[in-house]
N, C-alpha and C positions, 0 to 999 in steps of 0.2 A: 552651511555656506562659509563659515569662518569661526574664529574663536571669539569669545566675548569676555575673556579674562584679561586682566591688566598685563600679565606677562606670560601668557600661555605659550606652549610650543607651537611652531608653525602648523597650520591646518592642511598643508599640502607639501609634497616632497620638495625640499629646498636644500640646495648644496651650500650650506653656510661656509664651509671651509674653502670652497672654490671662490665664493664671492669675497671672503676675507682676503684671500691671496691676491685677488684682482685689485682690491682696494690698496693693499700694501704695495703692490707693484706700481700703483699710481701715486704712491707717497702718502696714502691716507690709512690710518689704522681704524679697524672696525671697533665701534664702541657703543654703549647704550645711549639712549636719548638723554638720560639724566646727566651724563658727562658732557654731551654736546651742548646742553642747555645751561650748564652751570656757568654763572657769571655773565650770561648773555641774554637772560630773560628781559623782555622789554614790553612796554605798552605804548601804543601810538597815542600820546597824550593830546594830539591835535584833534583827533576824531575818535572819541571813545564810544564804544557800544553801550547804549543806555537801556537796551531792552532787558526785561526781567525773565529769569528762569523759573517759570510757573507751570510749564507743561509737564504733567506726570507721565509715567511709563505707559499707562493705559491710553492716554491721549495720543502719544506718539505712535503706539501700535496701530491705531485705527486711522490716523490722519492720512497715511499713504493710501489707504483704501478709499477714504472719503474723496480725495482729489482725483483718483484715477478711475473710479467707477461712477460714471454719470449715466445718461440715458442710453449710451451706445450698447452696453452689455444687454440691455433689455429690449431695446427698440431697433436702433440702426443696424444691429448685427444681422437682422434679416436681409439687408441689402447684400451682404456678403454671400448669404445663402442663395439668393436669386442669381448672383453673378457667377458663382463657382460651384454650387452644389455642396452637399454635406461633407463629402470627402475633402474637397479643396479647403473648405472653411476650417475643418478640424485640423488638418495638417498645417495650414498656414498659421493659425493661432498657436498651435503647439510649438512650431519651429520658432516663431518670434519670441516666445517666452524664454528661449535659451539666450537670445540676444539681450533681453531685458535683464536676465540673470547676470550676464557679463558686465553690463553697465552698473548694476547694483553692487557687484563686487568692487568695481573701481571706486564707486561713490563711498561705500562703507569703509574702506581702508583709509581714505583721505579724511572723511568727515569725522570718524572716530578719533583719529589722531588730533585733529584741530576742529572741534565742534563750535564754530563761530556762526554768526548770523550770515545768511546768504552764502554758505560755504563754497559751493562749486562755482558760483559767479566770481567770487574773490580769488579762488584758487587759480582760475584761468589767467588772471593777471599776475599773480605771484609766482606761479611755477612755469608759465610759458612766456607771456609777453603782456605788458600793460595794455597794448592795443587789442590783443586777443581777449583779455578780460572785459574791455569796453564793449567789444562786439558781442561776446557771449551774454553779457549782462543785459544789454539793451534788446537783444534778440529774445531772451527769455521774458523780460518785462513786457514787451509789446505782445508777445504770444499769449501770456497769461491775462493781461489786461483786455485784449481783444475778445477773449472767451467769456468775460463777465457779462457783457450785454447779450451774448448768444444764449447763455443759460438763463438769464432773466426772461427773455422772450420765450424760451423753452418752457419755463414754469407756467407762463400765461397760456401757452398752447395746450399744456397738459391739463390745466383746469378746464379748458374748453371741452374736454372729454365728457364732463358732467353738465356744464352750463356755460352759456355765453352772456349771461345776464350781467356779470361784473365787467365794468368798462375796462378796456385794455390799459388805458393810461393810469387808472387807479391801481390796478394790480401791479403794474411795473413800479409805480411809486412806492407801494407797500414793500415790495421785495427789496428795493434799493435801500429803504429806510432800515429794514431788518439787517441787511448786510452792514450798514454803517454802525448800527447799535452793537452788533456782535463783535465787530472788529475794532471798535474805538474804546469800549469800556475797559477791557483788560484781556490779555491773551488767554487767560485761563477760561474765559467764557467762550472764546473761539474753540478752545480745546474740548470743553464740555459739549458744545453744539455739534462739533464734528464727531465726537465719540458716539453720541446717541444716533446721529444720522447715519454714520458708517455702520453702526451695529444693525440698524434697520436694513441696510443694503445687504449685509452678510446674511441676515435671517431670510431675506427675500430670495437670494440666489440659492441658499440651502433648500428653501421651500420649493423653488422651481425645479431643482434637481430631483427632489423627492417626488414632486408632482409628475415629472417626466417618467421616472421609473414606474410609478404606480399605474399611470394610464397606459404605458406601453405594454404592460403585462396583463392588461384587461381590466384594471380598476377604474373604469369609466362608465357613464350611463349606457353606452352602446355595447359594453362588454366586448370590445374589439381588441384582441391581442395583436396589435400591429407591429410591435417590436421594431426591427430595423427595416421595415417594409420599404420605406421611401429611399433607402440606400440602393435598392435594386430596381425599384420602379417609382419614379422615372430614372433613377440612377445616382451614383455617388459624385459624378463630375459633370458640371454643366458646361455647355459651349457658349461663348460670349462674342458679341459684336459681329454676328453672322458668320464667324469662322467655324468650320466643322472639323471633326476628327481630333487628332492629337493636338494640333495647333489651337483649335477652339477651346479645348479643355485646359491647355497650358495658359492661355490668356485669362480664362476664368480663375484659375489658381492664382495667377499673378495679381489679379484684382483683389482677391481675398487677402493675399499677403500684404498688399498696400494698405488695406483697411486695418489689418492687425498692427502694422507699423505705426499707423497714426492713432491707434486706439489704446494699446497696452502701455501703461506708464506706471509710476509708483515711487521709484527711488528718489526722484527729484523732489517730490512732495514731502517725503520723510526728511530729507536732508535740509530743507528750508526751515524746519522746526528745530534744528540742532542748537542754534544760538539761544533758544528759549526753553530747552529741556532742563529738568531739575538736576539730574545727575547723568550728563550726556555720555560719558565713557562706559557707563554700565547699561544705560537705556538704549542707546543708538544701535549697538551691535545686534541686540535681540530684536529691535524693531526692523532693521534691514532684513534679518533672516526671516522673521515671521511674515512680514508684508509680502516678500517675494513668494513664499510658499502659498500664502492665501490667494494672492492675485493669480498665480499660475493655476491653482486649482479652480478658481472662479472662471477664468477666461477659457481654459481648456475644456472644463466640464460644460460651461455655458455654450461654447461652439458645438460640442457634441450633442447637447440636449436639443438645440434649435434644429439640427439636421434630423433628429429622430422624430420630432413633433410635426414638422411641416415639410412637404415636398417642395423642391426648388421651383416648380412650375405652378404653385398654388395660386389660383386666380384671386382669392380674397387678399392675399398678401401683396400681390402685384398691384391690385387696385388701391390698396391702402397707401402704398408709397406714391403711386401715380397721382392720387387725389389729395395728398398731404393730410391724411387722417390725423386728428388731434390726439395728443397724449399717447397712451398705450394701445390705441386702436390699431397702430401699425406694428405692434409687437408680435413676433411669431408665437409667443406664448399665449397671448390673448386670441390670436387667430385660431390656434389649436383648441383653446377652451370653448370658443364659440362653435367650432365645428363639432366638438364632442358634446355640445349642449350642456356645458357646466356653468351655472349662474354664479353670481357674487364674486367669484375669484377675479374676473377682469377688473372689477372696481378696486379690489385689494392691490392688485399689481399696479394699477394707475396711481393709487395713493402713494405707494412706495417709490414709484418712478418719479413722482413729484418731489419727494424728499431727496431722491438721488440727484435730481437736477439742481435743487436748491443748495444741497451740500457741495456739489461740484463748483457752483458759482461762488459759494462762500470760500472754498479752498483757493480759487483763482484770485479772489480779492486779497487773501492772506499772502499767497506766494508772490503775487505781483508787487504788493507793497513792500515785502521783505527783500525782494530782489532790487527794487529801487533804493531801499535803505542801504543795502550792501554796496551799490554803486556810489551812493553819496559818501559812505564811510571810506571808500577807496579814492575819493576825489574825482569820480567820473560822472557825477551828477551834482546839482547845486547843493551847497553845504546846508542850506536851510532845511533840506529833507532829512538831516540827521537829528532834528529836534524830536524828542519823545515826551509823552505825557508822564505824570507821576507814576502811572501804572506800567510804564515801559512800552507804550504803543507809539510807533513813528507816525504821528498824527497827519503830517503833511503828505506822507507817502500814501497812507490810506485814502486821504482826500483826493489825491491825484488819480488813484485807481477808480474811485467812485465817479470821477468826471467821465471816464471811459464808459462807466455803467449807464450814464445818461444817454449814450448812443442807442440804448434799447428803445427810447421813445421814437426812433425812426420807424418802428414797427407800426406806428399809428397811421402812416401813409403807405399805400400799397407799393408805390414806386420807391419810396425811401427804404422800405424793408429789403428791397433788392440790394441797395447800397450796403446795408448791414451784413447781408450774406456775403457780399463781395469782400468786405473788410475782414471778415473772419477767414474767408478762403485764402486771402493773401498771405496768411501766416501759417499755412498748413504744413510747410516743411520745417518750421521752427523747432519742433520737438526733436526731429531727427538731427538737426544741426546741433541742438543742445546736447543730445546724447553723445554725438561725435566729439564735441568739445570736452565733455567729461573724460572720455577715453584719452584724448590728447593730453589733458591736464594730468591725468594719472600717470601716463608714460613719462612725462617730464618730472613729476614728483618722484617716481621710482628711480629715474636717472640721478636726481639730486641726492636721494638717500644713499645710493651707491657711491657717488662722487665725494660725498662729505663723510664717508666712513661710518655711517650709522648702521648698527646691527639691526636688520629687519625683524629679528626675533623679538626685539623689545617694543615693537609697535603694539598699540592696544588691540588691534584687530589684524589678523593675517588672512588674506583672501586666498581662495583656491586658484590654481591654474594660471597664475600670473607670471609673466606679462601676456601670455598667449590669449587669455580671455579678453584683455583690453584690445589687442589687435583684431580679434574676431569681431567684437562689437563695433569697432571703428570701421572695419571693412563693410559690414552689412548696413550700418546706419548711413554711411556716405553713399553706398550703392542705391539704397532705397530712396534717398533724397533726390538722386538723379533720375531714378526709374519712375518715381511717383506720378509724373504727368505723361507717361508714355502713350496713353490713348490718342493724344493730339497728333502723334506722328504716324498713326495708322492711316492707310489710304482712305481719303475722303472724310477724315474726321478732324482736320485742322480747324482750330478755333482759337483766335488770338486771346480773348479773355481767359479761357481755360489754361492756355499756356502761361499767361502772366500769373494766374492764381497758383499754379503748381510750382513755378520757379522764381517768383518774385524775391523770396527771402534767400534763395540760393545765390541770387545776384547781389542783393542788398548787403548780405553779411560780409563778403569780401570788401565791399565799398566802405563799410563801417570800419573794418580792420585797417585797410590801407589809409583811409582818411585820417583816422586818429594817429596812426603811426607816422604819417608825414607831418601832421601839425605838431604833435608832441615829441617827435623824434625819439620814439621808443626803440628798444632793442630786444631781441629774443634773449632771454636769460640763459647764461651758461650754467650747467648743472652745479658747479662748485660755488656759484654766486647766488643761487636761489635761497631766499630767506625762509628757513624752516621753523624759525622760533618766534616770529612776530605773533603777538596775541596769546602765546603759549603760557605766559606767566599767569594771566587771569584764569585760564582753564585749570592749571595745576593748583592754583590757590583755592579755587572753588572746589576742586576734587578733594583737597586736603581738609577743608573746613566744612564740607557738606554734612549736614545733619538731616536725616529723613524727617519729613513732616508727618505727624500722625494723622490718620484719617479721622474726620470729624464725626462719623457715624459708623454703625456696624454695616450698613448697606454699602457705604463707600469702601470699607475694608474688604468686603466681599468682591466688589468690582476690581479693586487693586490686586487682589489675590488671583482672580481669574484672568485678567487682561494685563497684569503687570509684567 
């Protein structure tokens, strides 16, 4: 995906002579970053980042997986199969991974250059417009915070797969307390928790891929070599919403693409840990590369496996979703295991799905708190939120997110639980808006680099296919944010709540931007005026003085060697 050396040559064809000539024509001479920064390094003494760099390479490697792989890959992915069939599901997930790749490239180049807390939230304000940073930051915070109570209640529902004896209120309280303990003690404990939880997710998806291959070639109690049978009967592409023929299959595919767009993530979770990584300019490039490849493999292979195991018209799967079956009971993998009369495995899947839901919620607490902290550092949230504990945890930011987690107690009332689902649905477009914001920030960053005569070859990370990849991702993320609620516009399917759920943040985001811009009288930054060196002094000082900490045990050394 890119280079991970400090001054490696460009990883994609780059006409340095042409760009240098353009800079000279504009009156700027191309020069390395060290020359640009000489005599200009500064630290914002008013709002200093007090978080600690305690996250190791192996923590960073798996944090992106921990946040992006929740219950969707194991359970809700079956809805895509019902809507579009195995062919549509596989093509949609494979295609959307290319969009996530483009976003990852944008994020990697910017974050590796300036690995600060809440990087892409703060970059939006620094490289584009302060009002844009305000809107992006609060969009991401509300999105992440709203998902915390959703995952808390998901954990409770997953446990109902085994028993309903544990009171719902007690289980919700236990999960919230665990989130508080993990996120308040020290960031390294969050890193350790996510490392092991994400490792469990990796092992599960690898196990499910192997399970799929073994049973499809006849390694099942029924000795049925079904292979790709369900791709031909009932077929590869399902028709949706009563439409038939090519139109019906196209609508089914579009529904799968929408699910992929709201499901596949990763680079944003990795970047949020940049400000607390031990040696960020060495660790972050490898983390961005590795996380994308792993996520792509998991989501593409996962979508393929689901279509192999279960036909899109399977009655058990349809009934499981219709009746709100608890935990992994609605998972296509569990449905296949039961149909093939394979015992025990469904319980193993449910146990790992529980850890996946818990881990995802834990990541949301971390990312929401760090995005709020980044807003406070930039003066876009109350200054009190910049307060950190002795272990470098933004305590009031974490507490604010845990207040959102208390919304999970709405699950205690049947009517109130509907309110919780509404609240989560209102922010469904936020992830796509966030990805689009990253692309816009990158394009402005690249313009600033050119305008200020910085030699791109001296950047710590050089991404492929730029700036074309950024434009590619920007186009598709904005398009899918608009298309996401298309079913309400189909004849006879208009529903006002569904329309609001799909487009609320699409309307709210411009209001946040315009409102802040009018009140604070901000301006869009000119490329030559963009501040490329703020906070860079701390990064370069840390890099110059960094001394790797020795592992405390042989087991830890093995983990660092394998996942570092």
